[in-house]
matplotlib code that plots the C-alpha trace (Angstrom):
import matplotlib.pyplot as plt

x = [-8.4, -8.9, -5.5, -4.8, -1.9, -0.1, 3.0, 4.6, 8.0, 7.4, 5.6, 2.4, 0.4, -1.4, -3.7, -5.7, -7.9, -7.8, -10.1, -7.9, -9.6, -9.4, -9.1, -12.1, -11.0, -7.9, -6.7, -3.7, -2.6, 0.7, 2.1, 5.7, 5.3, 2.1, 2.5, 1.6, -1.4, -2.9, -2.3, -4.9, -7.7, -6.9, -7.2, -10.6, -11.7, -10.7, -12.5, -15.6, -15.7, -15.3, -18.0, -15.6, -14.3, -10.7, -11.2, -12.0, -8.5, -6.6, -3.2, -1.3, 1.4, 3.5, 6.1, 9.5, 11.2, 13.8, 12.6, 13.4, 13.6, 10.8, 8.1, 9.0, 8.7, 5.2, 3.9, 6.0, 5.0, 1.4, 1.5, 3.2, 0.7, -2.3, -0.7, -0.2, -3.7, -5.4, -3.0, -2.5, 0.6, 2.4, 4.4, 6.9, 7.4, 9.9, 8.3, 10.1, 8.5, 5.1, 5.9, 7.3, 4.2, 2.0, 3.9, 2.8, 5.9, 7.0, 10.5, 13.6, 13.3, 14.3, 12.4, 13.7, 12.2, 13.4, 15.8, 16.4, 20.0, 20.2, 20.1, 17.6, 16.6, 16.6, 16.6, 16.6, 13.7, 13.3, 9.5, 6.9, 7.1, 10.8, 13.5, 17.1, 19.1, 19.0, 17.7, 20.4, 20.9, 23.1, 23.6, 21.8, 25.0, 26.8, 24.1, 24.1, 25.9, 23.7, 20.2, 20.4, 17.7, 16.4, 12.7, 12.2, 9.3, 9.0, 9.4, 13.2, 13.3, 10.9, 13.0, 16.3, 15.0, 18.3, 19.8, 16.8, 16.3, 13.9, 11.5, 7.8, 5.9, 2.6, 4.0, 3.4, 5.1, 4.5, 3.6, 0.1, -1.0, -3.4, -0.5, 1.3, -1.8, -2.3, 1.3, 1.3, -2.0, -0.5, 2.7, 0.8, -1.5, 1.5, 3.1, 5.9, 7.6, 7.4, 9.9, 9.8, 8.3, 11.7, 12.8, 15.1, 16.8, 20.1, 21.5, 21.6, 18.6, 18.6, 18.3, 21.4, 22.9, 25.5, 29.1, 29.9, 26.8, 27.4, 25.2, 24.4, 23.4, 22.6, 25.4]
y = [1.5, 5.2, 6.4, 10.1, 10.8, 14.1, 15.4, 18.8, 17.8, 19.0, 22.1, 20.1, 20.4, 17.1, 15.2, 12.0, 9.7, 5.9, 3.4, 0.3, -0.7, 2.6, 6.3, 8.2, 11.7, 13.6, 17.2, 18.5, 22.1, 23.0, 26.1, 26.0, 29.1, 28.3, 24.9, 26.3, 28.2, 25.4, 22.2, 22.4, 23.6, 20.7, 18.3, 19.8, 19.6, 15.9, 14.9, 16.8, 15.2, 11.8, 12.5, 11.6, 13.3, 13.8, 11.8, 8.7, 8.7, 5.6, 6.1, 8.8, 8.6, 11.5, 12.0, 12.4, 13.8, 14.4, 18.0, 21.6, 22.3, 24.8, 23.0, 19.6, 20.4, 21.8, 18.3, 16.6, 18.9, 18.7, 14.9, 14.8, 17.1, 15.1, 11.9, 13.3, 14.8, 11.7, 9.3, 7.3, 6.0, 8.3, 6.6, 8.0, 7.1, 8.4, 11.0, 9.6, 6.2, 7.8, 9.2, 5.9, 4.1, 6.5, 5.9, 2.3, 1.4, -2.3, -1.7, -0.1, 3.7, 6.8, 9.4, 12.9, 16.0, 19.6, 20.2, 23.9, 25.2, 23.5, 20.1, 17.1, 14.6, 11.2, 7.5, 4.3, 1.8, -1.7, -1.2, 1.1, -0.7, -1.5, 1.2, 0.1, 3.0, 5.5, 8.9, 11.3, 15.0, 15.8, 18.2, 16.8, 17.1, 14.7, 12.1, 12.2, 8.9, 7.1, 8.3, 9.0, 7.0, 5.5, 6.0, 8.8, 10.6, 13.6, 17.4, 17.1, 14.8, 17.2, 20.2, 18.7, 16.6, 17.1, 14.9, 12.7, 11.9, 9.0, 11.2, 10.0, 13.2, 11.4, 10.3, 12.0, 15.3, 16.1, 14.0, 12.6, 11.8, 9.3, 7.2, 7.7, 6.5, 3.5, 2.4, 2.8, 0.8, -1.9, -2.1, -2.1, -4.8, -6.9, -6.3, -4.3, -1.7, 1.9, 4.7, 6.8, 10.3, 12.1, 14.4, 13.3, 16.6, 15.4, 18.9, 22.0, 24.5, 27.3, 29.9, 30.2, 32.7, 34.9, 34.0, 37.4, 37.8, 39.6, 39.0, 42.3, 42.0, 44.7, 45.6]
z = [23.8, 23.0, 21.8, 21.4, 19.0, 18.4, 16.7, 16.3, 15.1, 11.5, 10.3, 10.6, 13.8, 13.8, 16.1, 15.8, 17.8, 17.4, 19.1, 18.5, 15.3, 13.3, 13.2, 14.6, 13.7, 12.6, 12.3, 10.5, 9.9, 8.4, 10.0, 11.3, 13.5, 15.4, 17.0, 20.5, 19.2, 17.1, 19.1, 21.9, 19.6, 17.3, 20.3, 21.1, 17.5, 17.1, 20.3, 19.3, 15.8, 17.4, 20.0, 22.8, 25.9, 27.0, 30.2, 28.0, 26.5, 27.8, 26.1, 24.5, 21.8, 20.7, 17.9, 19.5, 16.5, 15.2, 14.8, 15.6, 19.3, 19.7, 17.7, 19.0, 22.7, 22.3, 21.5, 24.1, 26.9, 26.0, 25.9, 29.2, 30.8, 29.5, 30.7, 34.2, 34.4, 33.1, 34.8, 31.5, 29.7, 27.3, 24.5, 22.1, 18.4, 16.0, 13.7, 10.7, 11.4, 11.1, 7.7, 6.6, 7.8, 5.9, 2.7, 2.5, 0.6, 0.5, -1.0, 0.6, 0.8, 2.8, 4.7, 4.9, 6.6, 6.5, 9.4, 8.3, 8.2, 4.7, 6.4, 6.6, 9.2, 7.6, 8.0, 5.8, 5.8, 4.5, 4.2, 5.7, 9.0, 9.4, 10.0, 9.2, 10.5, 13.4, 12.6, 11.5, 10.5, 7.5, 4.6, 1.5, -0.6, 1.8, 1.1, -2.7, -3.1, -0.7, -1.7, -5.4, -7.2, -3.9, -3.4, -0.9, 0.9, 3.1, 2.8, 3.0, 0.0, -2.0, -1.0, -2.2, -5.1, -7.0, -4.3, -3.5, -7.2, -6.4, -4.4, -4.5, -5.0, -4.2, -0.9, 2.5, 2.9, 6.5, 9.5, 10.0, 13.5, 11.9, 10.7, 14.0, 15.9, 13.6, 13.9, 17.7, 18.0, 15.8, 17.9, 21.2, 20.1, 19.1, 22.5, 21.1, 23.3, 22.2, 22.9, 26.1, 25.4, 25.3, 22.5, 19.7, 18.9, 17.2, 17.5, 19.6, 19.6, 16.9, 19.6, 21.8, 24.2, 22.3, 23.0, 24.4, 26.4, 29.8, 32.8, 34.6, 38.2, 40.7, 43.1]

ax = plt.figure().add_subplot(projection="3d")
ax.plot(x, y, z, "-o")
ax.set_aspect("equal")
plt.show()
């Protein structure tokens, strides 16, 4: 196995290469506005550091979100393109699952990422490997009764620490493709089925056509 993992669902543009036994190389740059600019150079850098070539990749895994529309689709389109060119399987994994796996927690906890618009994407976990709820998007204030005092990781929990009062500041803040790759390799080795590489948006794109927009066509 040579597994290429990438995720652009959070402000982190992150790529990793896994050979079935461990991580060979990883890249992570946090810049919410440059996903498209940073992703392909990151892939080249990771392959170069590992001394491998793109045509050696046997499988691809991509974070499917939840995440903002523009950033998320950069990773998904790139993964689909690589899969088609290389004729290899492309698997999806929930981005929150990657953060949960990176936490290493063995007790119940929550993962929350920044969804903008004063909201968070979040889910509950029994441990680092086991998600209990479907990903959701909510205003932090609406979750206060559910998450107060519960261990929490992720940028959303850090941003709204008056609500996520059990936030683990030493825990992962943004996604790591290394964690995503390790989780995917573990699941594939166990014969578990991964998600299809389709986006998990949970809400409409931030950019929308104005309600009173008029189409002008030549007569």
